[in-house]
Structures are given as structure tokens and as C-alpha cells.
N, C-alpha and C positions, 0 to 999 in steps of 0.2 A: 388526212388518211397517212398509212405508215408507210413509210418509203421503203423498196424492195432492195434497198442498199444494203443491209446489217443482217446479214445471215451469217453468224459469226462459226467456225469449225474449229476442231480441236488443234489446238498451238501445238508448233512444231519446233522445237528448240534449233535455236541457228548455230551454223557451225562457222570457224572461221576459213575463208576461201586462199586460195594461193594466191590471189592479187592482193590479199590484205597482208599475208602473209610477207608478200614482197615489197609493200606499201610501207615497213618499217613500223608497225604497231609494238608499241613499248609493252603494252600487258593488255591480255583479256582475261578475265575468270572462265572456269569451266563452265561448259552451256548449261548444267545445274544451278549454278549459283548466278546466271541472269536473268532479269528482270522477262518473265514471257509475255508474248504478245498472242493476241486474238488475230488469226491472218482471215482475210476474206476471200471468197471465192472469184476467180480471175473473170468469170464474165461480167462482173460489175465495172471493168473498165477503171479500176484504179490503179497507180502506179506501184511497180513490184518493190517491196519493202526488204532493204537490205539489213543483214545483221548489224545490230546497236554496235558503233564505236569502229566499222568498218569503212575505211576511206575507200574515195571513190576515184577512178582514175580522170585525168583532167578532161579527156574526151567527155565522160559521163557526168562529170560535174558541169561542163560547160552546156549539155543538152538539158541537165535539171534546171540550170538557172533561165534557159527559156522558156521552158516548160513552164514554171513558175509565175514568169511575168504572162505568160497567156492565162493561165487559172486564176490570177488576181483581175485580169479585163474581165475575166467569164462571170466570177462572183459578181462584180459589180453589174456586169450587164443584166444576169440572172433575177437579182435583186431588185432591180426596177422593172423586170417583167413578169414579177411574181411568181417566179418558176424556182419553189422552196426546194423542191425533190432535186434537182441540178446545182442548185447554190449549195446547198448541203455535201452534195458529192464533191463539188469544186474544192470547198474548204475541205473535205478529208483528204484530198490527195494532196492537196497545198500542205498540208500537215505531215503527210507521208514524205514527200519530197524534203521536206524542212529535217526529218529526221534522219533521211539518208545523207544528208550534209552535217549532220552533229549538230543542228542549231535548232537545240531542244527547247529554249524558251520562246523562238518564234515559232514553234510546232504548237505551242501550248496554245498562243494565241488562235492559231488556226483551229484548233481543236474546241476551243472555246465557241468559236464562232458556230462551229459544226454543231455544238450540242444545244447554242441558243436555237438553231434551225430546228433540230430534234424536239424540241420541247414547243415550238410553234406548231409544229405535226404531231405533236401527240405521239411523237414514235419513240415507245419505250425502251426497244430494242437499239437504237440511234444512241438514244440517250446513256443507256448502259456502255455501248461503245465508246463514247465521246468519255465518258468518268475514266475509262480503262486505259485510253490515251494518254489522258492528261496527267494519270496516276504513275503509269508507266516513267513518261519524262522527268516527271518530278523525281522519282526514283532513281533514275541516271543521272539526273545532276547531284540530289544528295549523298549519291555514292561514290561521286569523284570519278565518273568515265566522262563527261563533258569535257571536250577538248579544247584549248585554245589554237587560234590560227581557221578556224572554219566561220569566218563570217562572209556574209555575201562579198564585201568590198575586196577580202582578199581573195575570195574565186574568181572573180572578173579582173584580178590584178591591180584594181584602184589602191589606191593608200589613203590611210584616215589623217586629219590633221593632228597636230602634237596636243592642241586643248581637248578635243574629242577625247583622245586617249586618256588625259589626265582625267577626264570627267567619270569615263569607265573605270577607272582603280586598277589595282593590279589585276591580273589575272588569276584564278583560282587554281591551286595544286590538282596535278592531274590525279592524284588518289587522296583528296582530303574529303572527309566525310563531313557533310552538313545535316545536322540532326531537324533541323527546322523545315527542310524541304522534304527529309524523309518523314516526318508527321503531316507534311500536306499532303506526300504519296500515300499515307496511310488512309487519310481522309477520303480521297476520291475513291481508294480500294472498296473502303466500306460502302460509299455511294452505289459504286458499282456493282458490289454483292448483293445490294438490297435489292436489286432489282433485274438482275442477272437469270437465265436458266441455270443449269448443273455445269456447263462447261462454263460459262462466266463465273461462276461462284467457285469452282475448281482453280480456275487460274486468279482470282480475287485473294483466296487462302493462300495459295501458293506465295504471290508476290508480295503480300502481307508477312508470312514467315520470314521471307528473306530480309524484308525492310527491318521488322522486330529484331532479327539477329544482327542486323548491323548495328541497331541501338544498343546491343547488348541485353534485349530484354527476354531472356532463355526462355522463360514461362510462356509468354506470350507467344513466341516462335513455332514453341514444339507444338501447341495447341492447333494453331492454323495450319502447321502442317499435316497433324494428323486429320484436320476436316479437310485437306486437300486430298490426302490417300483414300480417305472414304469417299470422298465424290469420283475419284479414278477407279474406285473398284465399284460402284453404282454405272461408272460409262462402261465397264469391262476394258477399260484403256491399258496396255501394258505401257505404253510410253508416258501417260498420266503417272501412272506408279513409279516407273522410273524417275521421273523429275520429282516426285512428292521426298521419295526415301534419299536420292542424291542429293536434293535441296537440304533435308533433314541432317544427313551424314556429313556433308562439306560446310554448312555454314560455320561460320566462325564462332567458336565458344560453345558450340553443340556437344556436349557428351564427351569433353575435353579432359575429364575427369574419372569417366567410365570406359575406360576402351574394350572393355569386354562388349558391354550394349553397342558402343562405336561399330566393333568387327563383326556383330550380327546384321547391322544395317547394310554396312560396304558390303558384305558379302551376298546378301539378297540384291544388292545394286549391280555387282557384276553379273548375276545370273541374269536378271533384265536386259543389261548392255549386250550379254552374249547373244539372246533370243533377238533382239531388234538390231544386231550387227554393228551397234556404234562401238567400233575400236578405238576411237581415241577415248571415248568416256571409259572404257573398259581399261585402258591403260593407265588412266589418271586414277581408279579404283584402285586395281591390283597394286600400285605404288602404295597408297594408302593402306591397304592391308597388310603389304608388308613391312612398313613403318609400325604398325600397329603391333604386330606380331613380335616385333625388335622389342617394343617398348614393353612386351609383357615379357619377355625374355625367350619367347620361342622362336631360337636362331634357325633351325629347321624348315620352317614354315618360312620365315621372314626369306629365306633363299631361294626357296620354290614359289613367291610371290612375286618377287624381283626379276627371276627369271622368263614369268610369265609376262611381268610387265614389258622385259625388253622386246619378247616376240612380237607383242602387238604393237610396239611402238614402232620396231621396225617393219611389219607388214602396212603400217599408216603412212611410213615413210617420214616419221617426226625424229629427227636425229639428235634433237634436244634431250627429248623426253628419254630417249634410247640412251645415250651419255649420262643422265642424270641418274637413270636406273640402273646403268653399270656400277657408278661409282656405289650407291647405295647397297648393290649386291657384294662389292670389295668390302665395304664396311661390315656387312652382316656377315660375311665368310671370316673375318679378322674375329669379330665378337665372338662366334663361336668357336672357333679354335682357341681362342684367348680364354674363355669359359673353361675347355676342356685341359687347358694348360694347368690356369688356375686350382681346378679341381683335382688334378695329379699332386700338386704342389702341396694342397690341403690334405690329403690323405697321406701324403710320405711324411709330413709334418705330425700329425696326429698319431701313426705309428710311433716316429722317434720320441714324441713326448710319452707317450703309453710305455713304451720299455722304459724310459728314464723314471717314470713314477713308478714301474713294476720294482725296478731297483731299488729305488730309496725306500720303498715300503717291505722291501725284503731284508735291508738293513735294518729299517727299524724294528721289524718282527725279531731277527736274531739278538740284535740288541737288548731287547727286553726279554727275549725267552735267557739268556745267558745272566741277565741281572737276576731274573725270577730264582733260577736255578741256583745262583750264589747266595741269595737270601735263604733259600730252604737248607741248604747244606751248610752254612755258615756254622752252627754250634755243633756237629760232628766233627764237622772239620777241624775244629779249633779243640775239640776233644782229642782226637787223632793225632793232632801234631803236638799236644803236651805228654800223651804216653809215646811218642817216639822219641821225644826230647829225654824225657826220665829215664827211658831204656838205656838209650847212648849215654847218659851220665853217670848209671848205675853199673854198666859192665864192666870196669876197670877194679869194682871191689870184689867182685864173685871171684875172681882169678887169684890164686895164692900162689906165692912161691914155693918150690919143693924144698922140704924139709921145716917150714915155717906154719906158724898156728895163726889162726885168724884171732885177732885181738878184741874184734867187735861183738858186742851180745848178738847179733842177728845170724841165724843158722837156717837152713833150709828145712830142718824140723820144727824151728818154733814157731811160736805162735803170734809173734809178736811183729809190729808192722815194720817195714823197712825204714831206713832211718832217711833221714829229710837229706837236702841238696848240702846243707851246711856240714852237716855229720860225716857225708860221704867225703867233702874235701879236706877236713881234718885228719880222716882216718890215711888217705892218700899221702898227706905231708909226711905222716908219722911213719909210714911205708918206706917212702923214700929215704927220710933223715936216717934211718936204720939200716938202709941197703948201702949207704954212702959210708958207713962204719968199715975198718979195717978187719 
């Protein structure tokens, strides 16, 4: 008989509460990068699930530990009484409480028992939910979100012996990616996808896209996000569309070298966040748009996006995000003014170079004009110079002293040629010699 336990609804992205912020959470990725879980209706009387990675208060932790002990006794009693549906519900509730304590490995053990019961009852919906819960816990462990110090002994104040700690080995890093666990998560997500309905397929593809992105397999991640978006459109779910587009836009390594495509996706995500009144995610997306615009050299748009992000962060009361966006706004404004300043300097330098080049060109043109003119006029200038020189040298020969006769054979009416330069010099010497006589 199918268990009435397992009626999944559309998943809702969890957000960080005030208690988590005050408890000193070191880092939580944005909601769109968190593995999404399928929430169950409240009438099934299962414990309320807290956002993954959000610590519990001491009173809540102690109450959860007491309830877990009761559930462990209940599972044993239901097993002996062959009450399989109640046993399965108890195992599932135990897994949820383990998840709230961030004890993901023990939660996987509880979900494995729940999956066994569902298979014994031929409950396909229950099996799909079991695969889904196991896959998400493996994904949280593989992405490095499991925290040390969340064991049951530390919650109750008990200490573990040194030998036991040595057997456990060093605790994993807070943000160390473990590919083998991510591969296990992808395997269980695929098992979930094979037997799930449309909502389950959407969640499975979405989580597989995130896991492949963490493994650096961009193509597989893109394909799974596209399938998730297709199922969200079929379900007419704006929240599903925002999760698919947001995960595709903000996953590591997705469209890092294609800022134009990334900008289109983030703009669509901003619109969906505005419709769904998701102020926190909208502030993150607006900051992302500001960074993309700055990367593309669109400084004016970058300033506008950072201003909008500051307003959203202020409305949300997120002072850290507001400070971050304010710093980025100042950088963007400085880049815009620097670009304008550099453009002015470049224009001035171009004008100066142009003037210098025109001066050089003019000088060269003048030089070649003068040279060409001199080459053309050289023969006539030489002839003119010779004529002038010949005229100056022959002028004393034409003048005669009063009462003196000219002794040379050249006269104005003769047809003979004028004497040469040597003849004129000898005539001058004779004239001077006769003039000195008494």
C-alpha cells in the first residue's frame, strides 16, 4: 500500500534567518546556489526543516536531541509491530532532525532506512523522496558545507576520548570540495529523476546542474539547468524559473568568458526577483550586473546598478551588502572619471601630434619646392650671371678719355666680335701706362 506520507510540493528556497546571522555563520552561498529540497505538507506531522547550514539555538538543539531519542525507540517499536508506514515516517523525521543539526552522514543513514521501508511497501513516491534527501545530503557534504562540532556528543556537552578523535581523523575544511561525494549525489539525483513527477524532475535537474558546476563540467551543468527551466515553464512556476536562471547565472565557471550572455540572464533574474519580492537575491543580482557592466566598460550603467543594489540592501537591512556595493560604486565612479580624463589627454595628444606632423610636412614640401625650382632655373641663372659678369668687365673699355683715340680694332659700327677677357685686360694696361707719361 502506498504511504500517504509523500506528497511533494514546489520547493521554496531557504533564506538566512536572524538567528543564523547572530549565531556567527561564516559563509552561506546565495539561495540560488543552495541545493533545493522538496518540502512536505504540514499535516503529515513531520518536523519542520531548517535552512541547511543554519545553526540551532541551545534550547532548540536540546529539544531536537530529546525528540530523536523518542523517534529511535518509535522506529524499533513500529518495526516489531509491522507498522511500516509509521516506521517510515519515524525514519524520515529522524533524518530531518539530523539535517537540522548538520549531521548529514547520520541523516543519510536515517534516509536509507526510510528508502528501505518505501521499497518494501512499493511506494514509488516515497522512494523518490528518499533518493532526493540522500542526494542533497551527499551534495552538501561534497560542497564543503558540513560543519565540524555538530556531533551529538558536543550538543549534549559530552566529550569524546582522544583515541576516538584519532580514529576519526582531522576534520574536513569548511569549504573543501569533495568530488567523490558530489558524484554520489549526482547518482542519487538521477535515481530520483527516473521515478519522480514533474516537480521532482525539476528539482533533480536543478541540483544536478549545481553539482556539475562545482565539478567544473560546464556543458553538463548548462544542460541540466536548461531542463530545469523547461520543467519550471511547464509548471508555470515563477519561483522555479528564478531558481533555474539564478543557478545558471551565479554558478562558478558559467559564462565567465561571455559577459554579454551572463548579463542577459542576470537581467531576467532581476525581473523575476522583483515580481517575487525577493529583495536579498535582487540586491545580489544587481551587484552582479554592476560588475558585468564595469567589465564591459559601461561605467554609467555600472553606477546605476550599484545604486539600485544599495537601495535593495538598505531595504533588506543588510549593512554588509550595502557597504560592499558602496565601495564598488566608488570604484565605478572613479573608473568613469578616469576614462573621461584619459580620453581628454588622448585628444590633446592627438591634436599636438597632428600639428607637429603638419609642420614637418610643410617644411618638407617647402624644401622640395625650393629644390625643384632651383633645378629648373639653374641653366638660365648661370647664363644670366655670366652675362652680368661680362658686362661689368667690359664697361671700362668703352669709356675713352677726352682727346684720346681708341687703339683697339673694336668699334660700335664694326661687325667683329668683342674682345675676350684677356684682350680687354691688355688694353687697360696700355691705357694706364700712357696715362702715367708726362
